[in-house]
Every structure is written in structure tokens, then in C-alpha cells.
KOLMIZA-550483 format. One record per residue: residue in one letter; x negated, y, z of N, C-alpha, C in turn. Coordinates in Angstrom, 3 decimals. Layout:
! residues N
 resn       nx       ny       nz      cax      cay      caz       cx       cy       cz
    a        X        Y        Z        X        Y        Z        X        Y        Z
...
! end
This chain:
! residues 216
 resn       nx       ny       nz      cax      cay      caz       cx       cy       cz
    x   -0.874   -1.212    0.012    0.022    0.009    0.001   -0.877    1.227   -0.011
    x   -0.688    2.103   -0.988   -1.336    3.378   -0.987   -0.272    4.422   -0.609
    x   -0.648    5.329    0.227    0.327    6.305    0.717   -0.302    7.670    0.815
    x    0.520    8.730    0.695    0.013   10.060    0.875    0.883   11.067    0.243
    x    0.852   12.294    0.725    1.672   13.356    0.105    1.026   13.799   -1.177
    x    1.798   14.498   -1.993    1.293   15.092   -3.213    0.165   16.045   -2.875
    x   -0.839   16.035   -3.742   -2.026   16.803   -3.419   -1.789   18.286   -3.286
    x   -0.837   18.838   -4.055   -0.591   20.252   -4.006    0.533   20.621   -3.044
    x    0.949   19.715   -2.203    2.127   19.987   -1.372    1.953   19.242   -0.031
    x    0.873   19.458    0.643    0.524   18.646    1.797    1.493   18.750    2.942
    x    2.092   19.926    3.136    2.950   20.113    4.288    4.465   19.981    3.965
    x    4.792   19.633    2.728    6.182   19.674    2.302    7.018   18.641    3.044
    x    6.476   17.518    3.452    7.248   16.479    4.148    7.766   16.971    5.475
    x    7.096   17.946    6.079    7.406   18.338    7.410    8.107   19.706    7.450
    x    8.376   20.276    6.271    8.955   21.656    6.194   10.337   21.522    5.625
    x   11.409   21.818    6.407   12.761   21.828    5.866   12.914   22.811    4.779
    x   13.726   22.456    3.738   13.973   23.391    2.646   15.118   24.261    3.064
    x   14.885   25.587    3.287   15.965   26.458    3.748   17.069   26.631    2.726
    x   16.802   26.265    1.484   17.807   26.443    0.428   18.833   25.281    0.469
    x   18.493   24.194    1.085   19.405   23.031    1.162   19.397   22.433    2.549
    x   19.929   23.159    3.494   19.968   22.599    4.877   20.796   21.314    4.980
    x   20.442   20.464    5.962   21.154   19.242    6.224   20.916   18.204    5.070
    x   19.933   18.416    4.172   19.608   17.509    3.112   18.167   17.056    3.204
    x   17.928   15.759    3.272   16.508   15.286    3.394   15.808   15.294    2.080
    x   16.486   14.768    1.037   15.835   14.795   -0.285   16.136   13.508   -1.036
    x   15.255   13.239   -2.053   15.420   12.133   -2.957   14.258   11.130   -2.760
    x   14.506    9.857   -3.146   13.457    8.883   -3.310   13.609    8.281   -4.680
    x   12.545    8.430   -5.484   12.510    7.840   -6.805   11.998    6.415   -6.681
    x   12.720    5.485   -7.282   12.411    4.058   -7.147   12.107    3.508   -8.532
    x   10.894    3.021   -8.724   10.508    2.296   -9.948    9.941    0.955   -9.580
    x   10.250   -0.073  -10.360    9.814   -1.432   -9.975    9.361   -2.188  -11.156
    x    8.510   -3.178  -10.891    7.980   -4.025  -11.931    7.173   -5.165  -11.306
    x    6.738   -6.137  -12.086    5.965   -7.247  -11.598    4.476   -6.908  -11.510
    x    3.728   -7.719  -10.808    2.285   -7.537  -10.705    1.523   -8.599  -11.439
    x    2.239   -9.388  -12.258    1.568  -10.439  -13.051    1.403  -11.742  -12.272
    x    1.720  -11.737  -10.990    1.594  -12.979  -10.176    2.943  -13.349   -9.510
    x    4.022  -12.920  -10.160    5.339  -13.318   -9.674    5.842  -12.484   -8.504
    x    5.159  -11.419   -8.185    5.596  -10.566   -7.039    6.075   -9.229   -7.553
    x    7.117   -8.729   -6.929    7.689   -7.429   -7.358    6.903   -6.297   -6.702
    x    6.524   -5.325   -7.486    5.880   -4.143   -6.980    6.825   -2.969   -7.109
    x    6.743   -2.046   -6.150    7.620   -0.846   -6.137    6.784    0.378   -6.062
    x    7.222    1.389   -6.770    6.625    2.721   -6.605    7.743    3.603   -6.072
    x    7.518    4.215   -4.955    8.471    5.119   -4.301    7.900    6.532   -4.204
    x    8.565    7.489   -4.787    8.138    8.882   -4.725    9.147    9.677   -4.007
    x    8.754   10.486   -3.045    9.650   11.359   -2.312    9.684   12.728   -3.043
    x   10.918   13.242   -3.239   11.113   14.609   -3.722   12.029   15.346   -2.692
    x   11.760   16.626   -2.516   12.637   17.435   -1.693   13.981   17.620   -2.370
    x   14.926   18.280   -1.679   16.256   18.457   -2.262   16.238   19.087   -3.633
    x   15.358   20.040   -3.879   15.271   20.703   -5.187   14.206   20.154   -6.086
    x   13.692   18.988   -5.761   12.745   18.299   -6.666   11.283   18.466   -6.346
    x   10.919   19.138   -5.285    9.528   19.332   -4.918    8.896   18.016   -4.496
    x    7.797   17.597   -5.101    7.181   16.301   -4.689    6.535   16.388   -3.333
    x    6.764   15.342   -2.509    6.280   15.408   -1.145    5.522   14.145   -0.755
    x    5.506   13.079   -1.604    4.740   11.895   -1.219    4.938   10.802   -2.202
    x    4.009    9.882   -2.295    4.123    8.718   -3.246    3.497    7.500   -2.593
    x    4.177    6.356   -2.768    3.746    5.094   -2.196    3.883    3.993   -3.249
    x    3.044    2.977   -3.100    3.045    1.788   -3.922    2.960    0.570   -3.048
    x    3.828   -0.403   -3.198    3.760   -1.580   -2.359    4.438   -2.779   -3.001
    x    4.340   -3.905   -2.372    4.997   -5.140   -2.871    6.160   -5.489   -1.943
    x    7.213   -5.938   -2.535    8.393   -6.211   -1.744    8.191   -7.297   -0.730
    x    7.306   -8.221   -0.982    7.098   -9.335   -0.063    6.354   -8.941    1.200
    x    5.459   -7.930    1.074    4.600   -7.571    2.189    5.033   -6.300    2.939
    x    5.784   -5.471    2.298    6.035   -4.137    2.805    7.527   -3.789    2.978
    x    8.354   -4.798    3.115    9.794   -4.595    3.048   10.306   -3.580    4.095
    x    9.868   -3.718    5.334   10.358   -2.816    6.393    9.907   -1.427    6.150
    x    8.647   -1.195    5.774    8.160    0.129    5.547    8.843    0.773    4.277
    x    9.039   -0.011    3.253    9.681    0.512    2.033   11.106    0.937    2.359
    x   11.823    0.141    3.200   13.183    0.568    3.567   13.186    1.864    4.340
    x   12.164    2.045    5.189   12.103    3.296    5.983   11.848    4.490    5.037
    x   11.182    4.276    3.915   10.967    5.372    2.940   12.213    5.745    2.204
    x   13.179    4.849    2.112   14.443    5.120    1.442   15.461    5.741    2.376
    x   15.288    5.505    3.650   16.288    5.935    4.637   16.661    7.368    4.512
    x   17.923    7.677    4.469   18.571    9.036    4.470   18.219    9.857    3.205
    x   17.795    9.161    2.139   17.474    9.872    0.901   18.364    9.359   -0.223
    x   18.642   10.268   -1.140   19.413    9.909   -2.374   18.427    9.149   -3.305
    x   18.840    7.983   -3.766   17.982    7.132   -4.557   18.122    7.529   -6.068
    x   16.956    7.690   -6.686   16.939    7.955   -8.128   16.322    6.729   -8.807
    x   17.107    6.047   -9.629   16.642    4.830  -10.263   17.127    4.748  -11.693
    x   16.384    4.088  -12.581   16.766    3.941  -13.978   18.080    3.141  -14.070
    x   18.145    2.091  -13.302   19.351    1.221  -13.305   19.794    0.951  -11.854
    x   20.749    1.741  -11.368   21.136    1.579   -9.956   21.541    0.182   -9.584
    x   22.194   -0.558  -10.479   22.599   -1.944  -10.172   21.359   -2.809   -9.787
    x   20.317   -2.680  -10.564   19.115   -3.441  -10.296   18.431   -2.927   -8.985
    x   18.417   -1.628   -8.836   17.828   -1.056   -7.616   18.529   -1.553   -6.380
    x   19.841   -1.705   -6.476   20.640   -2.136   -5.330   20.289   -3.588   -4.947
    x   20.057   -4.399   -6.001   19.635   -5.805   -5.700   18.265   -5.797   -5.050
    x   17.406   -4.938   -5.510   16.053   -4.849   -4.990   16.084   -4.425   -3.481
    x   16.891   -3.392   -3.203   16.988   -2.927   -1.829   17.616   -4.002   -0.948
    x   18.594   -4.753   -1.528   19.157   -5.837   -0.759   18.155   -6.875   -0.418
    x   17.239   -7.179   -1.365   16.170   -8.144   -1.119   15.192   -7.652   -0.051
    x   14.910   -6.356   -0.060   14.064   -5.807    1.017   14.719   -5.959    2.398
    x   15.986   -5.677    2.405   16.723   -5.762    3.708   16.694   -7.221    4.195
    x   16.945   -8.206    3.288   16.932   -9.570    3.697   15.563   -9.995    4.227
    x   14.510   -9.546    3.541   13.118   -9.915    3.976   12.773   -9.247    5.330
    x   13.348   -8.060    5.582   13.055   -7.382    6.830   14.010   -7.832    7.948
    x   15.025   -8.630    7.643   16.030   -8.971    8.634   16.922   -7.856    8.986
    x   17.217   -6.975    8.025   18.038   -5.807    8.276   19.408   -5.953    7.616
    x   20.412   -5.213    8.071   21.691   -5.241    7.393   21.661   -4.886    5.945
    x   22.626   -5.298    5.172   22.694   -4.954    3.761   22.766   -3.426    3.626
    x   21.887   -2.846    2.763   21.835   -1.385    2.636   23.017   -0.840    1.877
    x   23.322    0.439    2.077   24.389    1.142    1.326   23.808    2.421    0.796
    x   22.906    2.324   -0.167   22.212    3.528   -0.682   23.127    4.412   -1.477
    x   22.794    5.690   -1.446   23.536    6.754   -2.242   22.650    7.012   -3.453
    x   23.172    6.866   -4.663   22.434    7.069   -5.891   22.757    8.402   -6.517
    x   21.739    9.002   -7.148   21.980   10.239   -7.912   22.518    9.947   -9.256
    x   23.646   10.586   -9.612   24.215   10.446  -10.920   23.877   11.673  -11.741
    x   22.828   11.543  -12.576   22.357   12.734  -13.302   23.368   13.119  -14.367
    x   24.111   12.197  -14.884   25.146   12.586  -15.896   26.209   13.527  -15.253
    x   26.570   13.183  -13.989   27.530   14.029  -13.304   26.922   15.386  -12.977
    x   25.613   15.411  -12.677   24.923   16.681  -12.418   25.003   17.573  -13.662
    x   24.626   17.002  -14.833   24.695   17.754  -16.074   26.082   18.314  -16.364
    x   27.072   17.473  -16.131   28.443   17.863  -16.350   28.817   19.026  -15.415
    x   28.388   18.953  -14.179   28.687   20.011  -13.221   28.040   21.334  -13.606
    x   26.793   21.284  -14.085   26.165   22.472  -14.514   26.856   23.100  -15.725
    x   27.204   22.244  -16.677   27.901   22.726  -17.863   29.232   23.322  -17.512
    x   29.973   22.689  -16.574   31.229   23.269  -16.143   31.078   24.601  -15.479
    x   30.069   24.690  -14.634   29.811   26.007  -13.976   29.505   27.090  -14.973
    x   28.737   26.768  -15.968   28.458   27.777  -17.027   29.739   28.202  -17.754
    x   30.613   27.194  -18.028   31.875   27.553  -18.690   32.685   28.513  -17.868
    x   32.763   28.230  -16.577   33.564   29.154  -15.678   32.947   30.503  -15.604
    x   31.631   30.591  -15.556   30.905   31.847  -15.531   31.189   32.620  -16.825
    x   31.064   31.936  -17.942   31.340   32.607  -19.237   32.720   33.121  -19.340
    x   33.685   32.339  -18.830   35.086   32.777  -18.877   35.339   34.027  -18.033
    x   34.558   34.193  -17.004   34.718   35.368  -16.146   33.839   36.557  -16.502
    x   32.986   36.356  -17.514   31.986   37.419  -17.824   32.569   38.428  -18.828
    x   32.170   39.652  -18.635   32.655   40.732  -19.520   31.912   40.728  -20.884
    x   30.789   39.995  -20.929   29.988   39.914  -22.162   29.398   38.511  -22.205
    x   28.951   38.093  -23.392   28.265   36.756  -23.477   27.093   36.596  -22.551
    x   26.991   35.470  -21.956   25.849   35.191  -21.034   24.769   34.503  -21.804
    x   23.497   34.948  -21.626   22.390   34.388  -22.296   21.726   33.315  -21.460
    x   22.043   32.048  -21.728   21.442   30.945  -20.998   20.073   30.627  -21.577
    x   19.042   30.601  -20.790   17.696   30.385  -21.340   17.562   28.961  -21.955
    x   18.196   27.948  -21.368   18.099   26.598  -21.856   19.456   25.958  -21.960
    x   19.860   25.372  -23.101   21.154   24.692  -23.142   21.203   23.498  -22.231
    x   22.334   23.133  -21.757   22.525   21.942  -20.933   22.652   20.701  -21.829
    x   21.716   19.746  -21.748   21.821   18.533  -22.578   23.165   17.826  -22.388
    x   23.660   17.213  -23.408   24.949   16.546  -23.331   24.839   15.252  -22.516
    x   23.714   14.578  -22.569   23.518   13.299  -21.936   22.164   13.248  -21.194
    x   22.031   12.237  -20.349   20.726   12.083  -19.651   19.664   11.685  -20.674
    x   20.044   10.922  -21.714   19.053   10.608  -22.735   18.584   11.841  -23.448
    x   19.440   12.815  -23.700   19.041   14.079  -24.309   18.116   14.841  -23.322
    x   18.450   14.772  -22.044   17.588   15.456  -21.062   16.177   14.862  -21.070
    x   16.080   13.552  -21.167   14.794   12.849  -21.201   14.047   13.155  -22.465
    x   14.795   13.191  -23.595   14.149   13.507  -24.908   13.549   14.890  -24.950
    x   14.065   15.824  -24.168   13.567   17.149  -24.149   12.378   17.390  -23.292
    x   11.928   16.364  -22.529   10.768   16.536  -21.646    9.493   16.532  -22.501
    x    8.525   17.403  -22.107    7.272   17.400  -22.862    6.516   16.113  -22.611
    x    5.699   15.781  -23.569    4.873   14.534  -23.441    3.880   14.642  -22.308
    x    3.623   13.480  -21.709    2.543   13.453  -20.672    1.526   12.375  -21.048
    x    0.467   12.314  -20.263   -0.568   11.314  -20.483   -0.613   10.288  -19.337
    x    0.583   10.055  -18.778    0.641    9.108  -17.631    0.503    7.659  -18.038
    x    0.614    7.407  -19.355    0.522    5.999  -19.789    1.818    5.243  -19.506
    x    1.630    3.922  -19.161    2.756    3.066  -18.879    2.674    2.600  -17.463
    x    3.636    1.782  -17.069    3.635    1.190  -15.712    4.499    1.953  -14.748
    x    4.350    1.540  -13.488    5.185    2.076  -12.439    4.987    3.578  -12.258
    x    3.800    4.078  -12.246    3.529    5.482  -12.078    4.229    6.293  -13.163
    x    4.107    5.841  -14.385    4.733    6.534  -15.495    6.255    6.566  -15.365
    x    6.812    5.461  -14.952    8.260    5.408  -14.743    8.726    6.332  -13.638
    x    7.986    6.309  -12.530    8.311    7.201  -11.394    8.184    8.663  -11.816
    x    7.143    8.973  -12.576    6.949   10.350  -13.039    8.074   10.765  -13.922
    x    8.493    9.931  -14.848    9.602   10.239  -15.775   10.872   10.536  -14.984
    x   11.188    9.694  -14.014   12.434    9.877  -13.235   12.347   11.177  -12.414
    x   11.141   11.405  -11.842   10.967   12.609  -11.085   11.195   13.900  -11.903
    x   10.652   13.855  -13.141   10.768   14.978  -14.025   12.215   15.220  -14.417
    x   12.981   14.178  -14.530   14.403   14.386  -14.843   15.112   15.160  -13.724
    x   14.764   14.774  -12.452   15.393   15.456  -11.342   14.952   16.950  -11.325
    x   13.686   17.171  -11.510   13.153   18.596  -11.490   13.756   19.391  -12.621
    x   13.849   18.783  -13.814   14.400   19.521  -14.936   15.860   19.901  -14.693
    x   16.632   18.951  -14.153   18.053   19.248  -13.852   18.162   20.368  -12.790
    x   17.273   20.308  -11.824   17.296   21.387  -10.787   16.939   22.722  -11.422
    x   16.028   22.728  -12.335   15.592   23.930  -13.051   16.710   24.470  -13.905
    x   17.493   23.618  -14.515   18.636   24.072  -15.300   19.640   24.813  -14.425
    x   19.881   24.253  -13.228   20.741   24.921  -12.318   20.183   26.313  -11.880
    x   18.899   26.291  -11.583   18.235   27.554  -11.142   18.324   28.648  -12.228
    x   18.098   28.242  -13.482   18.246   29.136  -14.615   19.718   29.685  -14.741
    x   20.648   28.784  -14.494   22.029   29.132  -14.605   22.385   30.222  -13.552
    x   21.964   30.008  -12.325   22.255   30.944  -11.249   21.529   32.278  -11.475
    x   20.262   32.177  -11.970   19.516   33.437  -12.194   20.218   34.256  -13.284
    x   20.670   33.639  -14.350   21.361   34.364  -15.415   22.679   35.007  -14.852
    x   23.382   34.217  -14.034   24.618   34.772  -13.448   24.367   35.965  -12.567
    x   23.374   35.874  -11.758   23.104   36.938  -10.808   22.631   38.252  -11.448
    x   22.226   38.160  -12.703   21.843   39.413  -13.388   23.049   40.284  -13.765
    x   24.260   39.699  -13.663   25.513   40.468  -13.893   26.139   40.705  -12.501
    x   26.263   41.979  -12.165   26.772   42.297  -10.827   28.141   41.707  -10.601
    x   28.993   41.840  -11.597   30.339   41.357  -11.390   30.438   39.830  -11.254
    x   29.518   39.101  -11.854   29.480   37.675  -11.710   28.866   37.285  -10.368
    x   27.921   38.039   -9.921   27.369   37.807   -8.564   28.421   38.004   -7.522
    x   29.274   38.987   -7.723   30.358   39.229   -6.738   31.431   38.170   -6.871
    x   31.757   37.807   -8.078   32.849   36.873   -8.306   32.490   35.441   -7.737
    x   31.274   34.953   -7.940   30.933   33.609   -7.584   30.053   33.492   -6.341
    x   29.695   34.684   -5.770   28.965   34.682   -4.495   27.452   34.515   -4.615
    x   26.786   34.350   -3.521   25.318   34.196   -3.551   24.854   32.924   -4.243
    x   23.630   32.908   -4.659   23.102   31.712   -5.359   23.136   30.496   -4.524
    x   23.426   29.356   -5.157   23.345   28.068   -4.516   22.097   27.342   -4.922
    x   21.521   26.570   -3.997   20.274   25.849   -4.319   20.509   24.748   -5.421
    x   21.692   24.148   -5.380   22.028   23.050   -6.267   23.514   23.089   -6.556
    x   23.987   22.418   -7.596   25.424   22.249   -7.811   26.065   21.683   -6.589
    x   27.310   22.110   -6.268   27.977   21.598   -5.063   28.016   20.101   -4.905
    x   28.336   19.424   -6.029   28.461   17.959   -5.989   27.099   17.283   -5.677
    x   26.058   17.815   -6.270   24.721   17.283   -6.028   24.323   17.509   -4.551
    x   24.564   18.715   -4.072   24.186   19.023   -2.672   25.041   18.124   -1.748
    x   26.297   17.886   -2.058   27.141   17.035   -1.227   26.578   15.601   -1.168
    x   26.073   15.128   -2.336   25.472   13.819   -2.379   24.264   13.695   -1.458
    x   23.422   14.731   -1.487   22.265   14.773   -0.599   22.611   14.767    0.844
    x   23.619   15.557    1.186   24.072   15.609    2.597   24.672   14.295    3.011
    x   25.403   13.640    2.122   25.981   12.360    2.435   24.929   11.339    2.779
    x   23.857   11.295    1.943   22.776   10.369    2.217   22.081   10.682    3.509
    x   21.965   11.976    3.793   21.263   12.385    5.045   22.011   11.940    6.290
    x   23.332   11.726    6.176   24.142   11.402    7.329   24.309    9.909    7.537
    x   24.024    9.093    6.515   24.281    7.672    6.634   23.036    6.890    6.770
    x   23.138    5.724    7.376   21.990    4.787    7.485   21.941    3.983    6.171
    x   21.469    4.664    5.063   21.584    4.097    3.719   20.738    2.857    3.549
    x   19.601    2.757    4.193   18.768    1.576    4.034   17.777    1.464    5.184
    x   18.304    1.612    6.360   17.384    1.654    7.548   17.297    0.270    8.194
    x   16.064   -0.201    8.343   15.912   -1.459    9.047   16.211   -1.350   10.502
    x   16.843   -2.384   11.077   17.152   -2.341   12.517   15.853   -2.729   13.287
! end
């Protein structure tokens, strides 16, 4: 197991995000084999608005209890939630813990919520609103718009890709609120800026309140 915070964010794990109170954050889960029949997991911690705070690599057979602790009270970001649920269930069984009830991030719902917010803002605006970046119609379109990286393949590349999807979605919301706040009447109509779309923030707070994957 290799563990440690992101190099440029050493104190982020211990600093609450004032923009998203009562929300712990996300855990990105990527999994694959190690060539010897054992499952390996990469777990990356992101703050509520996508700030990286730590990265871990371990095997399900040897690190089940610790890996479950890393998931506890965080929204899970996974390529295929159904498979991730099976993996977390296996970790719980190996650790002798109750079956987990993780909360997963639905990026398609996040994109839909941002697009809906923009439509409501446009409908209330006295003039057309200039959005810096269009909202992708699908998560696949969101991924296709990411710049290329040199991360290669494997667990680290998969975790990086999933993390960048979260950060890009959060940036889309930030752009949306920034454009809105430039119009005084829209700032008054919709209130102060929100850190995240309401549904996304509610998901984070729900995960923070439940024992989503905590070993006994």
C-alpha cells in the first residue's frame, strides 16, 4: 500500500472546505488485476469541489479494512457503480463488516442540473448570457472534451480520468455561477453563489451522514 496526500495539497485532508460545509468529499475508485489473480484498487480522495487530497493503492485481499475506511462518508466515483458495489461488498466480507451502502456520484444528473440551472438563468436574464463553456450533453461528451494526458494506462490513468471528470463538472458549475453573478439582477434573483449544484451537494451531505462503508 502506498499512501499520501497530493504533493501540492498537503494540508487539504485536514482543512474543511468552507464552500461546502457538512460534506466530506469524494473517493474515486478504480480497480484491476495484478496479473496474479488478485484485485488491486486505486483510491483517490477529492474534496467536495474536486480538490485532490490523497491517493492510495492496495490489494483487496490484504487491505480490506483500511480500504473501507478510505471510502467511509465519501461519495464514490466509479466507472461502473454496479461493479464497484460488488467490490466494496467483497471488502466488507473480507473485513467481517456489514454490507456497505455507498452513495455514488451520478455525473449525468450533475450535467443535467447545470444545464437546467443555465436555462432558468437565461429565462430570467434581460439579455443573453455568455457561458464560457457549453454543458456537454452526456458524460461521454464530457470525457471526450478533456485534454490529453501522458498518464498512460492502468489504475492510475483510470483514477486520473475519473478525477478529471469530477473537477471539470465542478468547473462548469463555477463558470455558470460566475457568469450569473456578473449580472446584478441575476445575482439578486438567484442569491449568492453556491459551491455546487444543489443535488450534487445534497449527495455529498447524504454520504457524510451515513456509514456508507465503515468497518465495524
